[in-house]
C-alpha positions, 0 to 999 in steps of 0.5 A: 320672629325669624333670624332676619327680623333682627338688626343684623339683617342684610336687607336694604334699609337704603333705597334700592339704587343707593349704594351701601357704605363700605363698612356696612357692606362688610358688616352685612357680609359677616352676618351672611357668612354666619348665615352660610354656616347655619344654612350648610347644616340645614340640609343635613343629608338632603343635598338639594335643600343644602344647595338651595340654602346656600344659593339663598346666601349667595343671593344675599351677598349679591344684594348687598354688593359684597360680590360685584363683577365690573366691566372696565370698558376701556381695557375690555376686562372684567374685574371681580370685587369680593373685598366686602365678602373677604372683609366680612369673613375676616371679621367673623374669623377674627372674632371666633379666634379671639373667643376660642383663645379666651375660652381655652386660655391660650393666645390667638396664635395657638388657635390659628395653628390648631386650625391650620393643623385641622385644615391640613389633616382634613385635606390629607384625609 
């Protein structure tokens, strides 16, 4: 059984032309974000394999409309809507912060501050 046989699957259960509810897009986007974490490790030192895995993740985000490019014909402007992707990412990050805080016996703010310090150190190095 592959990972994609589980109920968290991001394949359409609805008809191809049927719009997914907003909450379902966010839930599926969260799972796809986790898929991206796994996919980024799959390639190891093989840059082509890693790129192919991430392209597959991106295609799944497009399938569920977690990323949409819309044209406002009246204003002749494009609008990029990534709210389901951001919502799914926030679900994942909030859950991970809560689990780390519980595991380490600290409050969530301490976990966030630790991650901020690691981000700053990575950017500096």
